[in-house]
OpenMM code with the backbone's topology and positions (N, CA, C; nanometers):
from openmm import Vec3, app, unit

residues = "GLY GLY PRO VAL THR THR ILE PHE GLU ALA SER GLU ALA TYR ARG LYS ASN ASN GLN GLY LEU VAL ILE LEU ALA GLY LYS GLU TYR GLY SER GLY SER SER ARG ASP TRP ALA ALA LYS GLY PRO ALA LEU LEU GLY VAL LYS VAL VAL ILE ALA GLU SER PHE GLU ARG ILE HIS ARG SER ASN LEU VAL GLY MET GLY ILE LEU PRO LEU GLN PHE ALA ALA GLY GLU THR VAL ALA SER LEU GLY LEU THR GLY GLN GLU GLU ILE SER VAL LEU GLY LEU SER ASP ALA ILE ALA THR SER PHE LYS ASN GLY LYS SER LEU GLU VAL ARG ALA THR THR GLU SER GLY ASP VAL LYS THR PHE TYR VAL THR ALA ARG ILE ASP THR PRO LYS GLU VAL GLU TYR TYR ARG HIS GLY GLY ILE LEU GLN TYR VAL LEU LEU GLN LEU VAL LYS SER".split()
positions = [
    Vec3(-9.2480, 16.4799, -8.7334),
    Vec3(-9.3662, 16.4264, -8.7966),
    Vec3(-9.4905, 16.5073, -8.7663),
    Vec3(-9.4847, 16.5981, -8.6705),
    Vec3(-9.6020, 16.6779, -8.6348),
    Vec3(-9.5971, 16.8147, -8.6987),
    Vec3(-9.6860, 16.9011, -8.6554),
    Vec3(-9.6878, 17.0363, -8.7114),
    Vec3(-9.5645, 17.1160, -8.6693),
    Vec3(-9.5280, 17.2140, -8.7513),
    Vec3(-9.4167, 17.3021, -8.7191),
    Vec3(-9.4600, 17.3903, -8.6022),
    Vec3(-9.3707, 17.4043, -8.5037),
    Vec3(-9.4026, 17.4812, -8.3840),
    Vec3(-9.2771, 17.5509, -8.3321),
    Vec3(-9.2930, 17.6324, -8.2313),
    Vec3(-9.1766, 17.6977, -8.1720),
    Vec3(-9.1099, 17.6025, -8.0724),
    Vec3(-8.9859, 17.6329, -8.0367),
    Vec3(-8.9144, 17.5526, -7.9379),
    Vec3(-8.9898, 17.5559, -7.8053),
    Vec3(-9.0372, 17.6741, -7.7662),
    Vec3(-9.1103, 17.6863, -7.6400),
    Vec3(-9.2369, 17.6014, -7.6413),
    Vec3(-9.3157, 17.6097, -7.7484),
    Vec3(-9.4397, 17.5316, -7.7554),
    Vec3(-9.4100, 17.3817, -7.7536),
    Vec3(-9.3054, 17.3406, -7.8229),
    Vec3(-9.2681, 17.1983, -7.8225),
    Vec3(-9.2266, 17.1555, -7.6829),
    Vec3(-9.1476, 17.2398, -7.6142),
    Vec3(-9.1036, 17.2037, -7.4788),
    Vec3(-9.2226, 17.1949, -7.3841),
    Vec3(-9.3212, 17.2818, -7.4009),
    Vec3(-9.4413, 17.2762, -7.3169),
    Vec3(-9.5208, 17.1482, -7.3423),
    Vec3(-9.5266, 17.1046, -7.4680),
    Vec3(-9.5963, 16.9793, -7.4994),
    Vec3(-9.5270, 16.8610, -7.4324),
    Vec3(-9.3938, 16.8597, -7.4367),
    Vec3(-9.3194, 16.7533, -7.3689),
    Vec3(-9.3398, 16.7606, -7.2182),
    Vec3(-9.3402, 16.8813, -7.1627),
    Vec3(-9.3601, 16.8992, -7.0184),
    Vec3(-9.4970, 16.8456, -6.9759),
    Vec3(-9.6000, 16.8735, -7.0556),
    Vec3(-9.7352, 16.8248, -7.0240),
    Vec3(-9.7407, 16.6725, -7.0229),
    Vec3(-9.6571, 16.6092, -7.1034),
    Vec3(-9.6497, 16.4623, -7.1075),
    Vec3(-9.5465, 16.4077, -7.0097),
    Vec3(-9.4929, 16.4960, -6.9253),
    Vec3(-9.3932, 16.4584, -6.8243),
    Vec3(-9.2702, 16.3917, -6.8869),
    Vec3(-9.2260, 16.4460, -7.0007),
    Vec3(-9.1086, 16.3935, -7.0700),
    Vec3(-8.9960, 16.4964, -7.0631),
    Vec3(-8.8839, 16.4575, -7.0015),
    Vec3(-8.7667, 16.5441, -7.0008),
    Vec3(-8.6990, 16.5397, -7.1365),
    Vec3(-8.6251, 16.6426, -7.1668),
    Vec3(-8.5576, 16.6520, -7.2955),
    Vec3(-8.4085, 16.6241, -7.2806),
    Vec3(-8.3485, 16.5737, -7.3884),
    Vec3(-8.2064, 16.5415, -7.3925),
    Vec3(-8.1446, 16.6155, -7.5102),
    Vec3(-8.0303, 16.6785, -7.4867),
    Vec3(-7.9539, 16.7412, -7.5946),
    Vec3(-7.8388, 16.6486, -7.6297),
    Vec3(-7.8215, 16.6212, -7.7582),
    Vec3(-7.7072, 16.5448, -7.8101),
    Vec3(-7.6138, 16.6466, -7.8752),
    Vec3(-7.4878, 16.6484, -7.8319),
    Vec3(-7.3987, 16.7564, -7.8750),
    Vec3(-7.2597, 16.7064, -7.9121),
    Vec3(-7.1816, 16.7975, -7.9693),
    Vec3(-7.0455, 16.7677, -8.0116),
    Vec3(-6.9425, 16.8109, -7.9095),
    Vec3(-6.8310, 16.8629, -7.9592),
    Vec3(-6.7175, 16.9002, -7.8740),
    Vec3(-6.7361, 17.0387, -7.8139),
    Vec3(-6.6783, 17.0551, -7.6940),
    Vec3(-6.6764, 17.1837, -7.6242),
    Vec3(-6.8163, 17.2438, -7.6120),
    Vec3(-6.9131, 17.1597, -7.5784),
    Vec3(-7.0491, 17.2080, -7.5607),
    Vec3(-7.0517, 17.3192, -7.4561),
    Vec3(-7.1129, 17.4312, -7.4900),
    Vec3(-7.1253, 17.5426, -7.3974),
    Vec3(-7.0181, 17.6486, -7.4124),
    Vec3(-6.9304, 17.6367, -7.5112),
    Vec3(-6.8279, 17.7395, -7.5305),
    Vec3(-6.8931, 17.8693, -7.5771),
    Vec3(-6.8342, 17.9784, -7.5368),
    Vec3(-6.8849, 18.1090, -7.5773),
    Vec3(-6.9270, 18.1911, -7.4572),
    Vec3(-6.9856, 18.3051, -7.4846),
    Vec3(-7.0255, 18.3943, -7.3767),
    Vec3(-7.1625, 18.3554, -7.3219),
    Vec3(-7.1998, 18.4166, -7.2128),
    Vec3(-7.3304, 18.3963, -7.1479),
    Vec3(-7.3546, 18.2510, -7.1103),
    Vec3(-7.2518, 18.1851, -7.0556),
    Vec3(-7.2644, 18.0438, -7.0224),
    Vec3(-7.3713, 18.0175, -6.9174),
    Vec3(-7.3891, 18.1114, -6.8220),
    Vec3(-7.4912, 18.0869, -6.7205),
    Vec3(-7.6295, 18.0827, -6.7843),
    Vec3(-7.6577, 18.1745, -6.8774),
    Vec3(-7.7869, 18.1702, -6.9464),
    Vec3(-7.7959, 18.0511, -7.0403),
    Vec3(-7.6822, 18.0059, -7.0901),
    Vec3(-7.6819, 17.8876, -7.1772),
    Vec3(-7.7231, 17.7633, -7.0989),
    Vec3(-7.7126, 17.7654, -6.9673),
    Vec3(-7.7608, 17.6554, -6.8836),
    Vec3(-7.9024, 17.6827, -6.8341),
    Vec3(-7.9338, 17.8085, -6.8033),
    Vec3(-8.0676, 17.8423, -6.7532),
    Vec3(-8.1740, 17.8190, -6.8596),
    Vec3(-8.1456, 17.8598, -6.9827),
    Vec3(-8.2436, 17.8450, -7.0914),
    Vec3(-8.2881, 17.7008, -7.1099),
    Vec3(-8.1951, 17.6072, -7.1303),
    Vec3(-8.2359, 17.4672, -7.1447),
    Vec3(-8.3103, 17.4143, -7.0216),
    Vec3(-8.2673, 17.4549, -6.9021),
    Vec3(-8.3366, 17.4087, -6.7811),
    Vec3(-8.4816, 17.4554, -6.7825),
    Vec3(-8.5037, 17.5798, -6.8213),
    Vec3(-8.6403, 17.6329, -6.8271),
    Vec3(-8.7241, 17.5641, -6.9346),
    Vec3(-8.6581, 17.5111, -7.0374),
    Vec3(-8.7293, 17.4407, -7.1445),
    Vec3(-8.7520, 17.2926, -7.1136),
    Vec3(-8.7009, 17.2446, -7.0006),
    Vec3(-8.7239, 17.1057, -6.9623),
    Vec3(-8.6138, 17.0088, -6.9990),
    Vec3(-8.4964, 17.0605, -7.0358),
    Vec3(-8.3838, 16.9722, -7.0657),
    Vec3(-8.3345, 16.9114, -6.9344),
    Vec3(-8.3197, 16.7798, -6.9330),
    Vec3(-8.2738, 16.7079, -6.8136),
    Vec3(-8.1325, 16.6541, -6.8285),
    Vec3(-8.0896, 16.6303, -6.9541),
    Vec3(-7.9605, 16.5664, -6.9803),
    Vec3(-7.8975, 16.6287, -7.1044),
    Vec3(-7.7655, 16.6484, -7.0989),
    Vec3(-7.6877, 16.6827, -7.2181),
    Vec3(-7.5824, 16.5747, -7.2338),
    Vec3(-7.5812, 16.5108, -7.3503),
    Vec3(-7.4782, 16.4113, -7.3816),
    Vec3(-7.3904, 16.4736, -7.4897),
    Vec3(-7.2628, 16.4961, -7.4572),
    Vec3(-7.1720, 16.5665, -7.5480),
    Vec3(-7.0388, 16.4942, -7.5587),
    Vec3(-6.9632, 16.5287, -7.6638),
    Vec3(-6.8280, 16.4755, -7.6784),
    Vec3(-6.7367, 16.5343, -7.5722),
    Vec3(-6.7549, 16.6635, -7.5415),
    Vec3(-6.6807, 16.7293, -7.4344),
    Vec3(-6.7558, 16.8558, -7.3958),
    Vec3(-6.7197, 16.9103, -7.2803),
    Vec3(-6.7869, 17.0288, -7.2270),
    Vec3(-6.6863, 17.1395, -7.2014),
    Vec3(-6.7295, 17.2624, -7.2211),
    Vec3(-6.6539, 17.3760, -7.1724),
    Vec3(-6.6627, 17.3685, -7.0202),
    Vec3(-6.5506, 17.3853, -6.9523),
    Vec3(-6.5385, 17.3588, -6.8086),
    Vec3(-6.6433, 17.4300, -6.7235),
    Vec3(-6.6556, 17.5599, -6.7382),
    Vec3(-6.7491, 17.6352, -6.6546),
    Vec3(-6.8931, 17.6010, -6.6902),
    Vec3(-6.9201, 17.5820, -6.8172),
    Vec3(-7.0572, 17.5497, -6.8588),
    Vec3(-7.1020, 17.4157, -6.8009),
    Vec3(-7.0121, 17.3181, -6.7967),
    Vec3(-7.0474, 17.1884, -6.7381),
    Vec3(-7.0937, 17.2073, -6.5950),
    Vec3(-7.0206, 17.2864, -6.5194),
    Vec3(-7.0568, 17.3148, -6.3814),
    Vec3(-7.1895, 17.3898, -6.3726),
    Vec3(-7.2120, 17.4841, -6.4649),
    Vec3(-7.3395, 17.5571, -6.4672),
    Vec3(-7.4569, 17.4638, -6.4960),
    Vec3(-7.4361, 17.3655, -6.5828),
    Vec3(-7.5429, 17.2686, -6.6099),
    Vec3(-7.5821, 17.1955, -6.4823),
    Vec3(-7.4828, 17.1461, -6.4085),
    Vec3(-7.5100, 17.0762, -6.2830),
    Vec3(-7.5852, 17.1689, -6.1880),
    Vec3(-7.5422, 17.2945, -6.1815),
    Vec3(-7.6068, 17.3913, -6.0948),
    Vec3(-7.7516, 17.4169, -6.1301),
    Vec3(-7.7878, 17.3917, -6.2540),
    Vec3(-7.9271, 17.4081, -6.2973),
    Vec3(-8.0044, 17.2763, -6.2941),
    Vec3(-7.9398, 17.1696, -6.2452),
    Vec3(-8.0074, 17.0411, -6.2357),
    Vec3(-8.0079, 16.9609, -6.3647),
    Vec3(-7.9206, 16.9971, -6.4580),
    Vec3(-7.9083, 16.9242, -6.5845),
    Vec3(-7.7882, 16.8318, -6.5739),
    Vec3(-7.8062, 16.7072, -6.6118),
    Vec3(-7.7013, 16.6070, -6.6024),
    Vec3(-7.6091, 16.6108, -6.7242),
    Vec3(-7.4802, 16.6458, -6.7059),
    Vec3(-7.3859, 16.6417, -6.8177),
    Vec3(-7.3248, 16.5013, -6.8301),
    Vec3(-7.3442, 16.4396, -6.9450),
    Vec3(-7.2885, 16.3073, -6.9732),
    Vec3(-7.1954, 16.3198, -7.0931),
    Vec3(-7.0829, 16.2494, -7.0878),
    Vec3(-6.9841, 16.2582, -7.1951),
    Vec3(-6.9720, 16.1241, -7.2660),
    Vec3(-6.9789, 16.1298, -7.3994),
    Vec3(-6.9588, 16.0101, -7.4802),
    Vec3(-6.8214, 15.9506, -7.4501),
    Vec3(-6.8078, 15.8205, -7.4693),
    Vec3(-6.6767, 15.7554, -7.4592),
    Vec3(-6.5866, 15.8109, -7.5690),
    Vec3(-6.4560, 15.8073, -7.5450),
    Vec3(-6.3585, 15.8585, -7.6422),
    Vec3(-6.3833, 15.7959, -7.7791),
    Vec3(-6.3895, 15.8799, -7.8790),
    Vec3(-6.4084, 15.8326, -8.0153),
    Vec3(-6.5533, 15.8150, -8.0565),
    Vec3(-6.6445, 15.8205, -7.9621),
    Vec3(-6.7865, 15.8074, -7.9970),
    Vec3(-6.8480, 15.9456, -8.0146),
    Vec3(-6.9386, 15.9535, -8.1102),
    Vec3(-7.0091, 16.0782, -8.1399),
    Vec3(-7.1540, 16.0455, -8.1717),
    Vec3(-7.2328, 16.1490, -8.1856),
    Vec3(-7.3717, 16.1307, -8.2278),
    Vec3(-7.3730, 16.0547, -8.3602),
    Vec3(-7.2889, 16.0971, -8.4537),
    Vec3(-7.2850, 16.0348, -8.5867),
    Vec3(-7.2359, 15.8906, -8.5809),
    Vec3(-7.1278, 15.8646, -8.5054),
    Vec3(-7.0720, 15.7287, -8.5026),
    Vec3(-7.1690, 15.6286, -8.4391),
    Vec3(-7.2535, 15.6773, -8.3504),
    Vec3(-7.3533, 15.5899, -8.2876),
    Vec3(-7.4821, 15.5825, -8.3690),
    Vec3(-7.4910, 15.6619, -8.4748),
    Vec3(-7.6095, 15.6607, -8.5598),
    Vec3(-7.7318, 15.7217, -8.4936),
    Vec3(-7.7108, 15.8156, -8.4029),
    Vec3(-7.8231, 15.8796, -8.3342),
    Vec3(-7.8797, 15.9915, -8.4214),
    Vec3(-8.0105, 16.0062, -8.4180),
    Vec3(-8.0764, 16.1088, -8.4990),
    Vec3(-8.1400, 16.2187, -8.4148),
    Vec3(-8.1562, 16.1942, -8.2856),
    Vec3(-8.2283, 16.2877, -8.2005),
    Vec3(-8.3755, 16.2549, -8.1895),
    Vec3(-8.4198, 16.1542, -8.2639),
    Vec3(-8.5592, 16.1110, -8.2589),
    Vec3(-8.5809, 15.9974, -8.1586),
    Vec3(-8.4727, 15.9482, -8.0990),
    Vec3(-8.4800, 15.8345, -8.0083),
    Vec3(-8.5346, 15.8759, -7.8715),
    Vec3(-8.5905, 15.7772, -7.8018),
    Vec3(-8.6233, 15.7954, -7.6605),
    Vec3(-8.5004, 15.7500, -7.5822),
    Vec3(-8.4480, 15.8371, -7.4982),
    Vec3(-8.3230, 15.8116, -7.4268),
    Vec3(-8.3522, 15.7723, -7.2826),
    Vec3(-8.2888, 15.6640, -7.2376),
    Vec3(-8.2966, 15.6217, -7.0975),
    Vec3(-8.1550, 15.6112, -7.0432),
    Vec3(-8.1336, 15.6712, -6.9255),
    Vec3(-8.0042, 15.6619, -6.8578),
    Vec3(-8.0226, 15.5645, -6.7428),
    Vec3(-7.9541, 15.4507, -6.7503),
    Vec3(-7.9720, 15.3445, -6.6516),
    Vec3(-7.8716, 15.3579, -6.5379),
    Vec3(-7.9174, 15.3341, -6.4172),
    Vec3(-7.8296, 15.3334, -6.3008),
    Vec3(-7.8030, 15.4695, -6.2398),
    Vec3(-7.8664, 15.5737, -6.2912),
    Vec3(-7.8383, 15.7083, -6.2421),
    Vec3(-7.8808, 15.7262, -6.0966),
    Vec3(-7.9984, 15.6797, -6.0610),
    Vec3(-8.0464, 15.6972, -5.9226),
    Vec3(-7.9508, 15.6347, -5.8224),
    Vec3(-7.9062, 15.5131, -5.8512),
    Vec3(-7.8115, 15.4463, -5.7612),
    Vec3(-7.6777, 15.5193, -5.7569),
    Vec3(-7.6313, 15.5656, -5.8721),
    Vec3(-7.5025, 15.6360, -5.8775),
    Vec3(-7.5077, 15.7637, -5.7943),
    Vec3(-7.6147, 15.8382, -5.8061),
    Vec3(-7.6282, 15.9624, -5.7296),
    Vec3(-7.6439, 15.9313, -5.5815),
    Vec3(-7.7256, 15.8317, -5.5481),
    Vec3(-7.7488, 15.7966, -5.4071),
    Vec3(-7.6205, 15.7540, -5.3367),
    Vec3(-7.5286, 15.6929, -5.4117),
    Vec3(-7.4027, 15.6458, -5.3525),
    Vec3(-7.2858, 15.7395, -5.3822),
    Vec3(-7.3161, 15.8586, -5.4349),
    Vec3(-7.2116, 15.9545, -5.4731),
    Vec3(-7.1089, 15.8919, -5.5673),
    Vec3(-7.1582, 15.8109, -5.6594),
    Vec3(-7.0761, 15.7460, -5.7620),
    Vec3(-6.9729, 15.6514, -5.7030),
    Vec3(-7.0082, 15.5854, -5.5945),
    Vec3(-6.9184, 15.4902, -5.5283),
    Vec3(-6.8678, 15.3840, -5.6261),
    Vec3(-6.9519, 15.3410, -5.7193),
    Vec3(-6.9135, 15.2361, -5.8137),
    Vec3(-6.8652, 15.2916, -5.9470),
    Vec3(-6.8336, 15.4199, -5.9524),
    Vec3(-6.7834, 15.4802, -6.0757),
    Vec3(-6.8864, 15.5676, -6.1438),
    Vec3(-6.8417, 15.6344, -6.2475),
    Vec3(-6.9273, 15.7310, -6.3162),
    Vec3(-6.9760, 15.6825, -6.4520),
    Vec3(-6.9466, 15.5586, -6.4867),
    Vec3(-6.9920, 15.5052, -6.6137),
    Vec3(-7.1393, 15.4663, -6.6027),
    Vec3(-7.2186, 15.5148, -6.6973),
    Vec3(-7.3617, 15.4853, -6.6996),
    Vec3(-7.4001, 15.4314, -6.8363),
    Vec3(-7.4971, 15.3434, -6.8375),
    Vec3(-7.5481, 15.2883, -6.9625),
    Vec3(-7.6602, 15.3764, -7.0142),
    Vec3(-7.6563, 15.4027, -7.1435),
    Vec3(-7.7624, 15.4786, -7.2091),
    Vec3(-7.8266, 15.3881, -7.3133),
    Vec3(-7.9592, 15.3881, -7.3142),
    Vec3(-8.0337, 15.3147, -7.4168),
    Vec3(-8.1120, 15.4150, -7.4996),
    Vec3(-8.0892, 15.4095, -7.6295),
    Vec3(-8.1600, 15.4957, -7.7235),
    Vec3(-8.2535, 15.4070, -7.8047),
    Vec3(-8.3833, 15.4274, -7.7884),
    Vec3(-8.4832, 15.3441, -7.8546),
    Vec3(-8.5472, 15.4233, -7.9675),
    Vec3(-8.5420, 15.3665, -8.0877),
    Vec3(-8.6004, 15.4323, -8.2042),
    Vec3(-8.7516, 15.4101, -8.2055),
    Vec3(-8.8195, 15.4840, -8.2905),
    Vec3(-8.9655, 15.4692, -8.3038),
    Vec3(-9.0039, 15.3278, -8.3457),
    Vec3(-8.9149, 15.2598, -8.4192),
    Vec3(-8.9442, 15.1232, -8.4639),
    Vec3(-8.9116, 15.0190, -8.3569),
    Vec3(-8.8553, 15.0636, -8.2431),
    Vec3(-8.8248, 14.9715, -8.1337),
    Vec3(-8.6825, 14.9205, -8.1301),
    Vec3(-8.6009, 14.9612, -8.2275),
    Vec3(-8.4592, 14.9224, -8.2247),
    Vec3(-8.3909, 14.9942, -8.1085),
    Vec3(-8.3005, 14.9222, -8.0401),
    Vec3(-8.2324, 14.9789, -7.9244),
    Vec3(-8.0825, 14.9862, -7.9506),
    Vec3(-8.0267, 15.1030, -7.9275),
    Vec3(-7.8822, 15.1231, -7.9339),
    Vec3(-7.8369, 15.1473, -7.7912),
    Vec3(-7.7374, 15.0717, -7.7480),
    Vec3(-7.6848, 15.0860, -7.6128),
    Vec3(-7.5415, 15.1357, -7.6205),
    Vec3(-7.5097, 15.2332, -7.5363),
    Vec3(-7.3725, 15.2837, -7.5285),
    Vec3(-7.3482, 15.3333, -7.3865),
    Vec3(-7.2223, 15.3555, -7.3561),
    Vec3(-7.1848, 15.3982, -7.2210),
    Vec3(-7.1298, 15.5405, -7.2246),
    Vec3(-7.1613, 15.6140, -7.1208),
    Vec3(-7.1179, 15.7524, -7.1064),
    Vec3(-7.0559, 15.7704, -6.9681),
    Vec3(-6.9897, 15.8813, -6.9511),
    Vec3(-6.9334, 15.9166, -6.8207),
    Vec3(-7.0132, 16.0330, -6.7639),
    Vec3(-7.0638, 16.0165, -6.6427),
    Vec3(-7.1320, 16.1265, -6.5752),
    Vec3(-7.0279, 16.2297, -6.5381),
    Vec3(-7.0488, 16.3545, -6.5782),
    Vec3(-6.9534, 16.4616, -6.5512),
    Vec3(-6.9998, 16.5487, -6.4345),
    Vec3(-7.0375, 16.4822, -6.3274),
    Vec3(-7.0589, 16.5491, -6.1999),
    Vec3(-6.9279, 16.5245, -6.1265),
    Vec3(-6.8438, 16.6274, -6.1207),
    Vec3(-6.7030, 16.6074, -6.0898),
    Vec3(-6.6612, 16.6283, -5.9445),
    Vec3(-6.7469, 16.6846, -5.8621),
    Vec3(-6.7090, 16.7092, -5.7232),
    Vec3(-6.8191, 16.6616, -5.6288),
    Vec3(-6.7852, 16.6354, -5.5038),
    Vec3(-6.8893, 16.5962, -5.4063),
    Vec3(-6.9974, 16.7037, -5.3907),
    Vec3(-6.9609, 16.8301, -5.3974),
    Vec3(-7.0598, 16.9374, -5.3854),
    Vec3(-7.1551, 16.9352, -5.5043),
    Vec3(-7.1026, 16.9067, -5.6236),
    Vec3(-7.1895, 16.8966, -5.7418),
    Vec3(-7.2870, 16.7807, -5.7283),
    Vec3(-7.2443, 16.6708, -5.6656),
    Vec3(-7.3364, 16.5590, -5.6401),
    Vec3(-7.4528, 16.6094, -5.5558),
    Vec3(-7.4231, 16.6868, -5.4530),
    Vec3(-7.5284, 16.7416, -5.3662),
    Vec3(-7.6203, 16.8350, -5.4438),
    Vec3(-7.5623, 16.9227, -5.5243),
    Vec3(-7.6444, 17.0141, -5.6040),
    Vec3(-7.7377, 16.9356, -5.6960),
    Vec3(-7.6820, 16.8376, -5.7668),
    Vec3(-7.7636, 16.7601, -5.8607),
    Vec3(-7.8699, 16.6793, -5.7862),
    Vec3(-7.8329, 16.6202, -5.6750),
    Vec3(-7.9254, 16.5398, -5.5954),
    Vec3(-8.0496, 16.6210, -5.5552),
    Vec3(-8.0304, 16.7511, -5.5353),
    Vec3(-8.1401, 16.8382, -5.4932),
    Vec3(-8.2091, 16.9097, -5.6092),
    Vec3(-8.1669, 16.8821, -5.7319),
    Vec3(-8.2297, 16.9448, -5.8475),
    Vec3(-8.1642, 17.0732, -5.8930),
    Vec3(-8.0501, 17.1065, -5.8352),
    Vec3(-7.9770, 17.2266, -5.8737),
    Vec3(-7.9348, 17.3058, -5.7516),
    Vec3(-7.8530, 17.4062, -5.7765),
    Vec3(-7.7954, 17.4830, -5.6665),
    Vec3(-7.9011, 17.5654, -5.5928),
    Vec3(-7.9973, 17.6209, -5.6644),
    Vec3(-8.0998, 17.7026, -5.5996),
    Vec3(-8.1806, 17.6197, -5.4996),
    Vec3(-8.2245, 17.5012, -5.5419),
    Vec3(-8.3005, 17.4145, -5.4530),
    Vec3(-8.2154, 17.3712, -5.3339),
    Vec3(-8.0870, 17.3446, -5.3582),
    Vec3(-7.9959, 17.3052, -5.2515),
    Vec3(-7.9832, 17.4171, -5.1474),
    Vec3(-7.9602, 17.5389, -5.1936),
    Vec3(-7.9437, 17.6527, -5.1036),
    Vec3(-8.0732, 17.6798, -5.0263),
    Vec3(-8.1860, 17.6740, -5.0941),
    Vec3(-8.3142, 17.6960, -5.0253),
    Vec3(-8.3362, 17.5921, -4.9164),
    Vec3(-8.3030, 17.4671, -4.9445),
    Vec3(-8.3175, 17.3620, -4.8432),
    Vec3(-8.2278, 17.3897, -4.7228),
    Vec3(-8.1047, 17.4360, -4.7491),
    Vec3(-8.0134, 17.4674, -4.6397),
    Vec3(-8.0682, 17.5817, -4.5533),
    Vec3(-8.1313, 17.6792, -4.6195),
    Vec3(-8.1911, 17.7910, -4.5461),
    Vec3(-8.3070, 17.7450, -4.4590),
    Vec3(-8.3894, 17.6557, -4.5136),
    Vec3(-8.5035, 17.6035, -4.4392),
    Vec3(-8.4561, 17.5222, -4.3189),
    Vec3(-8.3486, 17.4470, -4.3353),
    Vec3(-8.2949, 17.3640, -4.2267),
    Vec3(-8.2361, 17.4480, -4.1138),
    Vec3(-8.1852, 17.5678, -4.1465),
    Vec3(-8.1168, 17.6471, -4.0427),
    Vec3(-8.2087, 17.7411, -3.9684),
] * unit.nanometer
topology = app.Topology()
chain = topology.addChain("A")
for resn in residues:
    res = topology.addResidue(resn, chain)
    for name in ("N", "CA", "C"):
        topology.addAtom(name, app.Element.getBySymbol(name[0]), res)
């Protein structure tokens, strides 16, 4: 609804408003070459969450390493089947508790997508932080922050 702008300028506007960005994606998100840059680029643009049908294995891990939360739609659910447009405000409920407890109560999280008109769509996703070390990386905002903290502690 606003003026046409570049991706970088749009991401800076969201950053100034302290709004993280969410990518809604299909199958095998992150497939292809340059997977590490495919995670670094979105992180630099302010992407905080990727919700996809599935992830390329290494790319999913790279996302966690950059502090981006990979979430997977439930089997059979897609952006289209849920009627998502990308214009919604996305809230991931229970994430802080799940991370603090290392997913003690499971990896299922509730997502609320609120449209501009105030309609709310609720669905469940699976957090794809798959190892205890990845929990630590994500908890610290990514692998770089984790390693720097370890260096400071030693």
